[in-house]
KETI-725408 format. One line per 8 residues: their letters; for each residue x, y, z of C-alpha. Coordinates in nm, 4 decimals. Layout:
<nodes>
a> X,Y,Z; ...;
</nodes>
This chain:
<nodes>
mvswftrg> 0.7202,1.6138,-0.8178; 0.9233,1.3735,-1.0266; 1.1839,1.3498,-0.7506; 0.9153,1.2254,-0.5069; 0.8128,0.9633,-0.7601; 1.1642,0.8467,-0.8351; 1.2632,0.8390,-0.4681; 1.2005,0.4702,-0.4116;
lagavval> 0.9080,0.3940,-0.6383; 1.0749,0.3862,-0.9790; 1.2416,0.0471,-0.9308; 0.9237,-0.1119,-0.8030; 0.7236,0.0432,-1.0859; 0.9576,-0.0943,-1.3513; 0.9410,-0.4435,-1.2011; 0.5653,-0.4207,-1.1585;
aasgvsaq> 0.5064,-0.2913,-1.5109; 0.7257,-0.5637,-1.6577; 0.5386,-0.8335,-1.4676; 0.1848,-0.7279,-1.5622; -0.1323,-0.8279,-1.3797; -0.1512,-1.1807,-1.5180; 0.2086,-1.2445,-1.4181; 0.1306,-1.1080,-1.0712;
eestnqva> -0.1594,-1.3472,-1.0316; 0.0860,-1.6343,-1.0897; 0.3719,-1.4704,-0.8997; 0.5300,-1.6418,-0.6034; 0.5716,-1.3079,-0.4240; 0.1986,-1.2598,-0.3638; 0.1581,-1.2978,0.0105; -0.2074,-1.2131,0.0705;
aktawsvf> -0.5396,-1.1371,-0.0958; -0.7861,-0.9025,0.0761; -1.1118,-0.9038,-0.1231; -1.0404,-0.6762,-0.4240; -0.6760,-0.6140,-0.3207; -0.3634,-0.8290,-0.3321; -0.0424,-0.7849,-0.1341; 0.3028,-0.8509,-0.2799;
edksprec> 0.6451,-0.8588,-0.1188; 0.9930,-0.8508,-0.2722; 1.3144,-0.9031,-0.0794; 1.5701,-0.7217,-0.2967; 1.5131,-0.4375,-0.2841; 1.2818,-0.4784,0.0142; 0.9365,-0.3550,-0.0901; 0.5752,-0.4448,-0.0284;
wavsspte> 0.2651,-0.3201,-0.2038; -0.1112,-0.3501,-0.2153; -0.2552,-0.3523,-0.5675; -0.5915,-0.3800,-0.7399; -0.7402,-0.3716,-1.0893; -1.0506,-0.1682,-1.1712; -1.4002,-0.3096,-1.1353; -1.5265,-0.0819,-1.4147;
tinkkdgr> -1.3561,0.0979,-1.7020; -1.5143,0.3482,-1.9414; -1.3300,0.4979,-2.2415; -1.4763,0.7938,-2.4309; -1.3712,0.9860,-2.7399; -1.5704,1.2898,-2.8577; -1.8306,1.2110,-2.5897; -1.8970,0.8573,-2.7177;
vvavrrgd> -1.7980,0.5302,-2.5503; -1.5248,0.3652,-2.7560; -1.3252,0.0430,-2.7418; -0.9537,0.1045,-2.6950; -0.6564,-0.1165,-2.6218; -0.4964,-0.0409,-2.2883; -0.2233,-0.2100,-2.0921; -0.2461,-0.2951,-1.7246;
illmtfyr> -0.4650,-0.0591,-1.5210; -0.3505,-0.0679,-1.1584; -0.3887,0.1302,-0.8383; -0.1109,0.0614,-0.5855; 0.0225,0.1642,-0.2469; 0.3946,0.0953,-0.1882; 0.6123,0.0510,0.1196; 0.9892,0.0538,0.0671;
pgagvqgq> 1.1801,0.0893,0.3948; 1.5279,0.1181,0.2373; 1.4157,0.4336,0.0555; 1.2124,0.5720,0.3450; 0.8838,0.5127,0.1602; 0.6015,0.4296,0.4025; 0.2887,0.4601,0.1937; 0.3248,0.5905,-0.1610;
laftggyp> 0.0330,0.5827,-0.4035; 0.0767,0.5141,-0.7755; -0.1663,0.4649,-1.0635; -0.1053,0.3389,-1.4151; -0.3803,0.3829,-1.6702; -0.2396,0.1408,-1.9255; -0.1496,0.4156,-2.1742; 0.0657,0.7310,-2.1919;
faggstvn> -0.1182,1.0209,-2.0302; -0.1542,1.3464,-2.2236; 0.1513,1.5656,-2.1661; 0.1075,1.8067,-1.8756; -0.2239,1.6499,-1.7750; -0.3352,1.5365,-1.4325; -0.5455,1.2453,-1.3119; -0.8499,1.3274,-1.1017;
ldisgnkf> -0.9092,1.0924,-0.8107; -1.2520,1.0806,-0.6457; -1.2751,0.8690,-0.3302; -1.6383,0.8541,-0.2234; -1.6751,1.2284,-0.2907; -1.3280,1.3392,-0.1675; -1.1322,1.4777,-0.4626; -0.7558,1.4735,-0.5232;
elftegew> -0.5217,1.5417,-0.8136; -0.2363,1.3189,-0.9296; 0.0499,1.4336,-1.1492; 0.1495,1.2329,-1.4556; 0.4611,1.1250,-1.6376; 0.4373,0.8721,-1.9180; 0.1972,0.5970,-1.8084; 0.2195,0.6767,-1.4342;
awpasaad> 0.0465,0.9155,-1.1954; 0.1150,0.9905,-0.8283; 0.0541,1.2552,-0.5605; 0.2821,1.5594,-0.5390; 0.4173,1.4891,-0.1902; 0.4358,1.2447,0.0984; 0.1778,1.4593,0.2805; -0.0628,1.4193,-0.0141;
dakiiasl> 0.0025,1.0433,-0.0141; -0.0928,1.0277,0.3547; -0.4170,1.2221,0.2959; -0.5152,1.0038,0.0015; -0.4328,0.6768,0.1804; -0.6418,0.7857,0.4811; -0.9309,0.8673,0.2460; -0.8939,0.5335,0.0639;
krgadatl> -0.9182,0.3526,0.3990; -1.2512,0.5269,0.4716; -1.3968,0.5078,0.1202; -1.6111,0.2528,-0.0599; -1.4702,0.3098,-0.4080; -1.2228,0.5258,-0.5961; -1.2633,0.6602,-0.9494; -0.9684,0.7892,-1.1489;
tarssrgt> -1.0388,0.9970,-1.4586; -0.7691,1.0897,-1.7056; -0.6891,1.1806,-2.0657; -0.4607,0.9764,-2.2889; -0.2013,1.1219,-2.5236; -0.4495,1.0368,-2.8043; -0.7296,1.2366,-2.6404; -0.9336,0.9470,-2.5020;
qtsdrfsl> -1.1071,1.0260,-2.1721; -1.0897,0.7328,-1.9330; -1.2675,0.6552,-1.6088; -1.1536,0.3619,-1.3942; -1.3416,0.2617,-1.0794; -1.1734,0.0567,-0.8061; -1.3471,-0.1176,-0.5182; -1.1915,-0.0310,-0.1835;
mgytaave> -1.3193,-0.3483,-0.0164; -1.0131,-0.4959,0.1480; -0.7934,-0.1895,0.0899; -0.7320,-0.1174,0.4587; -0.6424,-0.4789,0.5361; -0.4145,-0.4972,0.2307; -0.2178,-0.1782,0.3045; -0.1867,-0.2713,0.6705;
eaekrck> -0.0485,-0.6111,0.5657; 0.1965,-0.4502,0.3218; 0.3060,-0.1962,0.5820; 0.3533,-0.4647,0.8486; 0.5670,-0.6747,0.6140; 0.7907,-0.3784,0.5220; 0.8461,-0.2006,0.8549;
</nodes>
């Protein structure tokens, strides 16, 4: 599982995490905005991605809603032709996930599981990526639920308005 993640996505993830959402909004490498989704393109290494922030976030501890500090919360789909990556999903919850935990992804009633390492989660294989991306294209919203290393249960909802157009733009730019 980790090898799938590190095969092409790790470099983009490090750059993306270092830039943060606010830096991305000011970034010169944003090439398109498709409703709730933005498209970015980098030349070296060549990579393109569609990314969005959640429309709703709920944090609970011991069954009660709590205020917590989280970093960037992002759902992304990457294309990196030099590494053979043509549609790789990644999610960061803005905190370290509980060790050995998974993130549950619900796309308009279709359920998937993402594996975690540190602050990142992703599907187990390229085949799972393809299934999830196809479901995201058909869905209205996606909700990711997870558990932090401190035991906080989080639920992040993303609008999928513009997702299809954004991933098609990213894919076209990185063929």
